[in-house]
C-alpha positions in Angstrom: -88.2 14.1 4.1 -85.1 14.4 6.1 -81.8 12.9 5.6 -79.0 12.9 8.2 -75.3 11.8 6.8 -73.4 9.1 9.0 -69.6 9.3 7.4 -68.5 5.9 9.6 -64.9 5.5 10.8 -62.3 3.0 10.6 -61.4 0.7 13.3 -58.2 2.7 14.4 -60.6 5.6 15.3 -62.5 4.1 17.8 -60.1 4.5 20.9 -60.4 8.1 20.7 -64.2 8.4 20.9 -66.5 9.2 23.7 -69.9 7.5 24.0 -71.6 10.1 22.2 -69.0 9.8 19.3 -69.7 6.4 19.1 -73.2 7.2 18.8 -73.4 9.6 16.4 -71.0 7.8 14.2 -72.3 3.9 14.6 -75.8 4.3 15.1 -78.9 6.0 13.6 -81.2 7.2 16.7 -85.0 8.7 16.0 -85.9 7.5 12.9 -89.2 6.8 13.7 -91.5 9.8 14.5 -95.2 9.9 13.7 -96.0 11.8 10.4 -92.7 12.0 9.1 -90.1 10.5 6.8 -86.7 10.1 8.0 -83.3 9.1 6.5 -79.6 8.6 7.5 -77.6 7.9 4.3 -74.8 6.4 5.3 -70.9 5.9 4.0 -70.9 2.5 4.5 -71.5 0.9 0.8 -74.1 3.7 0.2 -76.9 2.0 2.5 -79.9 4.5 3.6 -81.7 3.3 6.5 -85.1 5.1 7.0 -88.6 4.9 8.9 -92.0 6.1 8.0 -94.8 6.4 10.6 -97.8 7.3 8.7 -100.5 8.8 11.0 -104.0 10.2 9.8 -102.3 11.4 6.5 -100.1 9.1 4.0 -96.7 10.4 3.7 -94.7 10.2 0.5 -91.2 10.2 -1.0 -89.5 9.5 -4.7 -87.4 12.6 -4.7 -83.6 12.0 -5.2 -82.0 15.0 -4.7 -80.1 13.6 -1.3 -78.9 10.7 -3.4 -77.6 12.4 -6.5 -80.5 11.4 -8.9 -83.6 12.8 -10.3 -85.5 9.8 -8.5 -84.7 8.1 -5.4 -84.9 4.8 -7.0 -83.1 5.9 -10.3 -80.0 3.7 -9.3 -81.5 2.5 -6.1 -83.4 -0.8 -4.4 -84.9 -1.1 -1.2 -86.4 -3.5 1.5 -89.3 -2.1 3.6 -90.7 -3.7 6.8 -93.8 -2.9 8.4 -93.0 -3.5 12.3 -96.3 -1.9 13.3 -99.9 -2.0 12.6 -101.6 -2.9 9.3 -100.8 -0.4 6.6 -100.5 -0.1 3.2 -97.6 1.0 0.5 -98.5 2.4 -3.2 -95.7 2.2 -5.6 -96.5 4.4 -9.1 -99.9 3.5 -8.5 -100.1 -0.2 -7.6 -100.9 -0.5 -3.8 -99.4 -3.4 -1.3 -101.3 -4.0 1.7 -99.1 -4.6 4.5 -99.3 -6.8 8.1 -97.0 -6.6 10.7 -93.6 -8.1 9.7 -94.5 -8.1 5.7 -91.9 -7.2 3.8 -92.1 -5.3 0.5 -89.0 -4.9 -2.3 -88.9 -2.0 -4.4 -86.8 -2.6 -7.3 -84.9 0.2 -9.2 -87.0 2.2 -11.5 -89.6 3.1 -9.1 -91.1 7.1 -9.2 -93.2 7.5 -6.3 -93.8 5.5 -3.0 -97.1 6.5 -0.5 -97.1 4.8 3.0 -100.2 4.8 4.9 -101.6 3.4 8.0 -105.2 1.5 8.2 -105.8 3.1 11.7 -103.8 6.2 12.6 -104.7 5.1 16.5 -102.3 1.9 15.6 -100.1 3.0 12.5 -97.9 1.1 10.7 -94.1 1.4 11.6 -92.4 1.2 8.3 -88.5 0.1 8.4 -86.5 0.8 5.5 -83.0 -0.1 3.7 -81.7 0.7 0.6 -78.7 0.3 -1.6 -77.6 0.9 -5.0 -78.6 -1.3 -7.6 -77.3 -2.3 -10.9 -79.8 -4.6 -12.1 -83.8 -3.9 -12.4 -85.8 -6.6 -10.4 -89.6 -6.4 -10.1 -91.2 -5.3 -7.1 -92.4 -7.9 -4.7 -94.5 -8.1 -1.4 -93.1 -10.8 0.6 -95.6 -11.7 3.4 -94.4 -13.3 6.9 -95.3 -16.5 6.0 -93.4 -16.3 3.0 -90.4 -15.7 4.6 -87.5 -18.7 5.0 -87.1 -19.5 8.4 -83.9 -20.9 9.7 -83.7 -22.1 13.6 -80.2 -21.3 15.4 -78.2 -21.5 18.5 -77.9 -23.5 22.1 -80.4 -22.9 24.9 -77.5 -23.6 27.4 -75.7 -21.0 26.0 -78.9 -18.2 26.0 -78.4 -18.0 22.2 -81.2 -20.1 20.7 -82.9 -17.6 17.8 -85.1 -18.0 14.5 -83.9 -16.1 11.4 -86.6 -15.7 8.9 -85.0 -14.5 5.5 -87.3 -12.1 3.4 -84.9 -10.4 0.5 -82.9 -12.9 0.0 -82.0 -15.4 -3.2 -83.9 -18.2 -1.7 -87.1 -16.2 -1.3 -87.3 -12.7 -3.0 -84.3 -11.9 -5.4 -82.6 -8.6 -5.5 -79.9 -6.7 -6.9 -77.2 -6.5 -3.9 -79.5 -6.2 -0.7 -80.1 -8.9 1.6 -82.8 -8.2 4.6 -84.8 -10.4 7.1 -86.0 -10.4 11.0 -84.4 -12.3 13.9 -86.0 -12.9 17.2 -84.3 -14.8 20.1 -85.8 -17.5 21.5 -87.6 -16.6 25.0 -85.4 -17.4 28.0 -82.3 -16.5 24.9 -80.8 -13.2 25.2 -77.6 -13.3 22.7 -78.3 -12.5 19.0 -75.5 -13.4 16.2 -73.3 -15.8 18.5 -70.6 -16.9 18.0 -69.7 -13.2 16.8 -68.3 -13.0 13.3 -66.6 -10.7 10.5 -67.8 -10.4 7.2 -65.4 -8.1 5.2 -67.2 -8.4 2.2 -70.4 -6.7 3.5 -71.6 -4.5 5.9 -74.8 -4.8 8.3 -77.5 -2.7 9.4 -79.5 -3.7 12.5 -82.7 -2.3 13.9 -83.6 -3.2 17.8 -87.7 -3.1 17.9 -90.0 -4.8 20.2 -88.2 -3.5 23.5 -90.1 -2.4 26.4 -89.5 0.9 27.3 -87.4 -0.1 30.1 -85.2 -2.2 28.4 -82.2 -2.1 26.7 -79.8 -4.1 24.0 -75.7 -4.3 24.7 -74.8 -4.4 21.3 -70.9 -5.0 20.5 -68.5 -3.8 18.2 -65.2 -3.2 16.9 -62.3 -5.3 16.1 -62.4 -8.7 18.1 -59.1 -7.7 20.1 -60.8 -4.4 20.7 -63.9 -4.2 21.6 -66.8 -1.3 22.4 -70.6 -1.5 23.1 -73.4 0.7 22.3 -76.6 0.6 24.1 -79.7 0.3 21.9 -83.1 0.8 22.6 -86.6 0.2 21.1 -86.4 1.6 17.2 -82.6 2.3 17.6 -80.6 1.4 14.3 -76.9 0.1 14.7 -74.9 0.7 11.9 -72.1 -2.2 11.6 -68.9 -1.3 9.2 -67.4 -4.8 7.2 -64.6 -4.7 9.6 -66.2 -5.0 13.1 -67.8 -7.7 15.2 -71.6 -7.6 15.9 -73.5 -9.1 18.6 -75.6 -8.1 21.3 -77.7 -9.0 24.5 -80.8 -7.8 25.8 -82.1 -7.1 29.0 -85.8 -8.2 28.1 -87.2 -9.8 24.9 -86.5 -8.0 21.4 -86.3 -8.7 17.8 -84.3 -6.6 15.1 -84.3 -6.5 11.6 -80.8 -7.1 9.7 -80.3 -6.2 6.5 -76.7 -6.3 4.5 -75.4 -5.4 1.0 -71.9 -5.6 -0.4 -69.9 -7.8 -2.7 -71.8 -11.0 -2.5 -75.6 -12.2 -1.2 -73.6 -15.3 0.5 -75.2 -15.5 3.8 -72.6 -18.2 4.9 -69.6 -16.2 4.0 -68.5 -14.8 7.1 -65.7 -15.5 9.4 -66.4 -16.4 12.7 -64.7 -15.1 16.0 -64.1 -17.5 18.9 -65.7 -15.8 22.0 -62.8 -16.0 24.4 -60.4 -14.4 21.8 -62.7 -10.9 22.4 -60.7 -8.1 24.3 
């Protein structure tokens, strides 16, 4: 298991950042590596993003040294989404089978998590969001069919998309984590439109199902001072509470969103008119 640290930055710092500095500060790249568990510990509401791609041998984690506790889950919860082939996750001796786009919620108090693939030739690709938790919520497997799906957007504006809520008060409760998956409709390229701010919550985006030649142009920054990040398959964007977040793809894509902060009110946002962006 390896952990990188992401300290973040304030809105006044982005003016002097090069492309590489922006990427280093607001992205976690290279998390999905076969045979490894890799985490990025962020100073944005202490969220940890991570990935595990088990091949012929299972992978395991649970030590809390990198988060300052005996066990990783002593004061944390986690959502684990399978973005690859069929796999399984064992939490303290209880095994859960995960198909593509199933999500496992792991609550506070777990000691050991083991992850495996059914077929090493088509491995599971587990993506993880973990945040501090102050309550004990039972572990729960949320299958793709169990997610609450909301469709939104306008075809004429190329932003029709379906939003599937997994770790959410309306589907599976948690302490402070929200997690789901969004799919732009065929022919639509924009996500999170209109852009908005939610000063009370940060968010992480994991873009996936992009072809090798495609990219998502992810826009961030204050509404009057925007920047962009060019994002490939498996890249994670860390969006601080002060920043807008929206993206457009050069081809089909999907993304996992994870949030944490003061509340779990998904509608607690401050929309930003596109015409006001600079």
